[in-house]
VOSEMI-268675 format. One record per residue (C-alpha): residue in one letter; residue number from 1; z, y negated, x. Coordinates in Angstrom, 1 decimal. Example, Ala and Ser with C-alpha at 12.3 -4.5 7.8 and 13.67 -1.06 7.14 Angstrom:
<pts>
+--------+-----+--------+--------+--------+
: residu : num :      Z :      Y :      X :
+--------+-----+--------+--------+--------+
:      A :   1 :    7.8 :    4.5 :   12.3 :
:      S :   2 :    7.1 :    1.1 :   13.7 :
+--------+-----+--------+--------+--------+
</pts>
This chain:
<pts>
+--------+-----+--------+--------+--------+
: residu : num :      Z :      Y :      X :
+--------+-----+--------+--------+--------+
:      X :   1 :   10.3 :  -30.3 :  -49.5 :
:      X :   2 :    8.0 :  -27.9 :  -48.3 :
:      X :   3 :    3.6 :  -28.4 :  -47.7 :
:      X :   4 :    3.1 :  -26.4 :  -50.6 :
:      X :   5 :    5.2 :  -28.2 :  -53.3 :
:      X :   6 :    4.0 :  -31.3 :  -51.9 :
:      X :   7 :    0.4 :  -29.9 :  -51.9 :
:      X :   8 :    1.4 :  -29.4 :  -55.8 :
:      X :   9 :    3.0 :  -32.8 :  -56.4 :
:      X :  10 :    0.4 :  -34.7 :  -55.1 :
:      X :  11 :   -2.5 :  -33.1 :  -57.2 :
:      X :  12 :   -0.6 :  -33.8 :  -60.1 :
:      X :  13 :   -1.0 :  -37.4 :  -59.7 :
:      X :  14 :   -4.3 :  -37.7 :  -58.2 :
:      X :  15 :   -7.9 :  -35.3 :  -59.2 :
:      X :  16 :   -9.7 :  -32.4 :  -56.6 :
:      X :  17 :  -12.5 :  -34.5 :  -55.1 :
:      X :  18 :  -13.8 :  -32.3 :  -52.6 :
:      X :  19 :  -12.6 :  -29.6 :  -50.8 :
:      X :  20 :  -12.9 :  -29.3 :  -47.5 :
:      X :  21 :  -10.3 :  -29.0 :  -43.8 :
:      X :  22 :  -10.0 :  -32.0 :  -41.8 :
:      X :  23 :  -10.7 :  -31.4 :  -37.8 :
:      X :  24 :   -8.5 :  -32.9 :  -35.0 :
:      X :  25 :   -9.5 :  -35.3 :  -32.6 :
:      X :  26 :   -9.4 :  -32.6 :  -29.8 :
:      X :  27 :   -7.6 :  -34.6 :  -26.8 :
:      X :  28 :   -4.8 :  -35.8 :  -29.2 :
:      X :  29 :   -4.1 :  -32.3 :  -30.2 :
:      X :  30 :   -4.5 :  -31.4 :  -26.7 :
:      X :  31 :   -1.4 :  -33.7 :  -26.3 :
:      X :  32 :    0.7 :  -32.5 :  -29.2 :
:      X :  33 :    0.4 :  -29.1 :  -28.8 :
:      X :  34 :    0.9 :  -28.9 :  -24.6 :
:      X :  35 :    4.4 :  -30.0 :  -25.7 :
:      X :  36 :    4.6 :  -26.8 :  -27.6 :
:      X :  37 :    6.2 :  -23.6 :  -25.4 :
:      X :  38 :    7.0 :  -20.5 :  -26.0 :
:      X :  39 :   11.3 :  -19.1 :  -25.1 :
:      X :  40 :   10.1 :  -17.2 :  -22.2 :
:      X :  41 :    7.2 :  -18.4 :  -20.3 :
:      X :  42 :    6.2 :  -14.9 :  -19.2 :
:      X :  43 :    5.4 :  -14.4 :  -22.5 :
:      X :  44 :    1.7 :  -16.3 :  -22.7 :
:      X :  45 :    0.4 :  -12.7 :  -21.0 :
:      X :  46 :    1.0 :  -11.2 :  -24.1 :
:      X :  47 :   -0.3 :  -13.6 :  -26.4 :
:      X :  48 :   -3.9 :  -13.7 :  -23.9 :
:      X :  49 :   -3.5 :   -9.4 :  -24.7 :
:      X :  50 :   -2.6 :  -10.5 :  -28.3 :
:      X :  51 :   -6.0 :  -12.4 :  -28.6 :
:      X :  52 :   -8.3 :  -10.5 :  -26.5 :
:      X :  53 :   -6.9 :   -7.1 :  -28.6 :
:      X :  54 :   -7.6 :   -9.1 :  -31.6 :
:      X :  55 :  -10.8 :   -9.4 :  -31.0 :
:      X :  56 :  -11.9 :   -5.9 :  -30.1 :
:      X :  57 :  -10.9 :   -5.4 :  -27.0 :
:      X :  58 :  -10.5 :   -1.6 :  -26.6 :
:      X :  59 :   -9.4 :   -2.2 :  -22.4 :
:      X :  60 :   -7.0 :   -5.0 :  -20.9 :
:      X :  61 :   -6.7 :   -5.8 :  -17.3 :
:      X :  62 :   -4.5 :   -7.3 :  -15.8 :
:      X :  63 :   -4.1 :   -7.8 :  -11.7 :
:      X :  64 :   -1.7 :  -10.6 :  -10.4 :
:      X :  65 :   -0.5 :  -11.7 :   -7.1 :
:      X :  66 :    2.2 :  -14.6 :   -5.7 :
:      X :  67 :   -0.3 :  -17.5 :   -7.0 :
:      X :  68 :   -2.9 :  -15.7 :   -9.7 :
:      X :  69 :   -2.9 :  -13.9 :  -13.1 :
:      X :  70 :   -6.6 :  -12.5 :  -14.2 :
:      X :  71 :   -6.9 :  -10.9 :  -17.1 :
:      X :  72 :  -10.2 :   -9.2 :  -18.2 :
:      X :  73 :  -11.2 :   -7.3 :  -21.1 :
:      X :  74 :  -14.2 :   -5.4 :  -23.1 :
:      X :  75 :  -15.1 :   -6.0 :  -26.4 :
:      X :  76 :  -17.2 :   -8.9 :  -28.2 :
:      X :  77 :  -14.8 :  -11.8 :  -26.3 :
:      X :  78 :  -14.6 :  -15.2 :  -27.5 :
:      X :  79 :  -17.3 :  -17.4 :  -29.6 :
:      X :  80 :  -18.4 :  -20.3 :  -28.5 :
:      X :  81 :  -16.2 :  -22.2 :  -31.0 :
:      X :  82 :  -13.1 :  -20.6 :  -30.6 :
:      X :  83 :  -12.5 :  -22.3 :  -27.4 :
:      X :  84 :  -14.3 :  -25.7 :  -28.6 :
:      X :  85 :  -12.0 :  -26.0 :  -31.8 :
:      X :  86 :   -8.9 :  -24.1 :  -29.5 :
:      X :  87 :   -6.5 :  -26.6 :  -30.7 :
:      X :  88 :   -7.1 :  -26.7 :  -34.9 :
:      X :  89 :   -5.9 :  -23.3 :  -34.8 :
:      X :  90 :   -2.9 :  -24.1 :  -33.8 :
:      X :  91 :   -2.2 :  -26.7 :  -37.0 :
:      X :  92 :   -4.2 :  -24.6 :  -39.9 :
:      X :  93 :   -2.4 :  -21.7 :  -41.9 :
:      X :  94 :   -5.8 :  -19.9 :  -42.0 :
:      X :  95 :   -5.4 :  -16.2 :  -41.2 :
:      X :  96 :   -8.8 :  -15.9 :  -40.1 :
:      X :  97 :   -7.3 :  -18.1 :  -36.9 :
:      X :  98 :   -4.7 :  -16.1 :  -35.8 :
:      X :  99 :   -6.8 :  -15.2 :  -33.0 :
:      X : 100 :   -7.6 :  -18.2 :  -32.1 :
:      X : 101 :   -4.3 :  -18.9 :  -32.6 :
:      X : 102 :   -3.1 :  -16.2 :  -30.0 :
:      X : 103 :   -5.8 :  -17.3 :  -27.4 :
:      X : 104 :   -4.6 :  -21.0 :  -28.0 :
:      X : 105 :   -0.2 :  -20.6 :  -27.6 :
:      X : 106 :   -1.4 :  -18.0 :  -24.7 :
:      X : 107 :   -3.0 :  -21.0 :  -22.8 :
:      X : 108 :   -0.6 :  -23.9 :  -23.8 :
:      X : 109 :    2.0 :  -21.7 :  -22.8 :
:      X : 110 :    0.6 :  -21.3 :  -19.4 :
:      X : 111 :   -0.4 :  -24.8 :  -18.6 :
:      X : 112 :    3.2 :  -25.5 :  -19.3 :
:      X : 113 :    4.0 :  -23.6 :  -16.5 :
:      X : 114 :    1.7 :  -26.7 :  -14.9 :
:      X : 115 :   -0.9 :  -24.3 :  -12.8 :
:      X : 116 :   -3.4 :  -25.7 :  -10.7 :
:      X : 117 :   -5.7 :  -24.4 :  -13.4 :
:      X : 118 :   -6.3 :  -22.0 :  -16.3 :
:      X : 119 :  -10.2 :  -21.0 :  -16.7 :
:      X : 120 :  -11.4 :  -19.1 :  -19.9 :
:      X : 121 :  -14.9 :  -17.5 :  -19.1 :
:      X : 122 :  -16.3 :  -15.7 :  -22.6 :
:      X : 123 :  -20.2 :  -15.3 :  -23.4 :
:      X : 124 :  -21.9 :  -18.1 :  -22.6 :
:      X : 125 :  -19.0 :  -20.5 :  -22.0 :
:      X : 126 :  -16.6 :  -21.2 :  -19.8 :
:      X : 127 :  -13.2 :  -23.4 :  -20.4 :
:      X : 128 :  -11.5 :  -25.3 :  -17.3 :
:      X : 129 :   -7.8 :  -26.4 :  -18.2 :
:      X : 130 :   -5.5 :  -28.5 :  -16.0 :
:      X : 131 :   -2.3 :  -30.2 :  -16.8 :
:      X : 132 :   -2.9 :  -33.7 :  -17.5 :
:      X : 133 :   -6.4 :  -33.5 :  -17.5 :
:      X : 134 :   -9.1 :  -33.1 :  -20.4 :
:      X : 135 :  -10.3 :  -29.9 :  -21.4 :
:      X : 136 :  -13.9 :  -28.8 :  -19.6 :
:      X : 137 :  -16.7 :  -26.3 :  -20.9 :
:      X : 138 :  -18.8 :  -25.8 :  -19.1 :
:      X : 139 :  -22.2 :  -23.4 :  -19.9 :
:      X : 140 :  -22.1 :  -20.0 :  -17.8 :
:      X : 141 :  -25.4 :  -18.4 :  -16.8 :
:      X : 142 :  -25.4 :  -15.2 :  -17.1 :
:      X : 143 :  -23.0 :  -15.0 :  -19.9 :
:      X : 144 :  -19.6 :  -12.6 :  -19.6 :
:      X : 145 :  -19.8 :  -10.2 :  -21.7 :
:      X : 146 :  -16.2 :   -9.5 :  -22.9 :
:      X : 147 :  -14.1 :  -12.3 :  -21.0 :
:      X : 148 :  -12.0 :  -13.5 :  -17.9 :
:      X : 149 :   -8.8 :  -15.3 :  -17.9 :
:      X : 150 :   -7.6 :  -16.8 :  -14.3 :
:      X : 151 :   -4.5 :  -19.3 :  -14.0 :
:      X : 152 :   -3.7 :  -20.3 :  -10.8 :
:      X : 153 :   -0.3 :  -21.5 :  -10.0 :
:      X : 154 :    0.4 :  -24.6 :   -8.1 :
:      X : 155 :    2.0 :  -23.3 :   -3.9 :
:      X : 156 :    5.8 :  -23.7 :   -4.4 :
:      X : 157 :    8.0 :  -23.0 :   -1.9 :
:      X : 158 :    9.4 :  -20.8 :   -4.5 :
:      X : 159 :    6.2 :  -18.5 :   -4.2 :
:      X : 160 :    6.8 :  -17.4 :   -0.3 :
:      X : 161 :   10.5 :  -15.9 :   -1.4 :
:      X : 162 :    8.3 :  -14.6 :   -4.8 :
:      X : 163 :    5.8 :  -12.8 :   -2.2 :
:      X : 164 :    8.9 :  -11.0 :    0.1 :
:      X : 165 :   10.7 :  -10.0 :   -3.3 :
:      X : 166 :    7.0 :   -8.1 :   -4.6 :
:      X : 167 :    6.8 :   -6.6 :   -1.6 :
:      X : 168 :    9.5 :   -4.3 :   -2.4 :
:      X : 169 :    9.0 :   -4.6 :   -6.2 :
:      X : 170 :    6.9 :   -6.0 :   -8.6 :
:      X : 171 :    5.9 :   -9.1 :  -10.2 :
:      X : 172 :    7.9 :  -10.1 :  -13.3 :
:      X : 173 :    4.5 :  -10.3 :  -15.4 :
:      X : 174 :    4.0 :   -6.6 :  -14.7 :
:      X : 175 :    7.8 :   -6.5 :  -16.7 :
:      X : 176 :    6.7 :   -8.6 :  -19.4 :
:      X : 177 :    3.8 :   -6.5 :  -20.0 :
:      X : 178 :    5.3 :   -3.0 :  -19.6 :
:      X : 179 :    8.1 :   -4.2 :  -22.1 :
:      X : 180 :    5.6 :   -5.7 :  -24.5 :
:      X : 181 :    2.7 :   -3.8 :  -24.2 :
:      X : 182 :    4.1 :    0.0 :  -24.5 :
:      X : 183 :    3.3 :    0.2 :  -27.7 :
:      X : 184 :   -0.2 :   -0.9 :  -27.8 :
:      X : 185 :   -3.5 :    0.5 :  -29.2 :
:      X : 186 :   -5.4 :   -0.1 :  -25.9 :
:      X : 187 :   -5.4 :    0.5 :  -22.9 :
:      X : 188 :   -3.1 :   -2.3 :  -20.7 :
+--------+-----+--------+--------+--------+
</pts>
């Protein structure tokens, strides 16, 4: 049975007492949604680009090295509630939350790769995400125009191999961005 049919059936058995929305316990929602992963892990970059463009970015800059990914964008950035209520968007059907949903999917997918940390800076706030630890919301002074996202990977022997591969070619993130953003209406 789909959700709409269930709601309709339940509504027929009762009466509407109030209309509103529910909120989630942040830590429980975080635990549940961290299990979500994209089929292709590096496509988290495309979700983050889509979130930035959805917020009004006209330019998205991405830099990648062996153990870091930096994404910076112009525009209004994300509102403090976008960071504070990040996980609500993953479980809500509201179209108005689509940008927040892209941000949440991108960040969760980045975390599924087990980095040291992910840091999102936008406006007056920073959100720091670490695998296995509670999220941290911090004030920024001065506030950041647009936004910046930094994914810091853990050191591994595979990074040494990746470093030498990248001496003779582009990192795999570049291929994902070239393919996924080739028709983008903004500069990436």
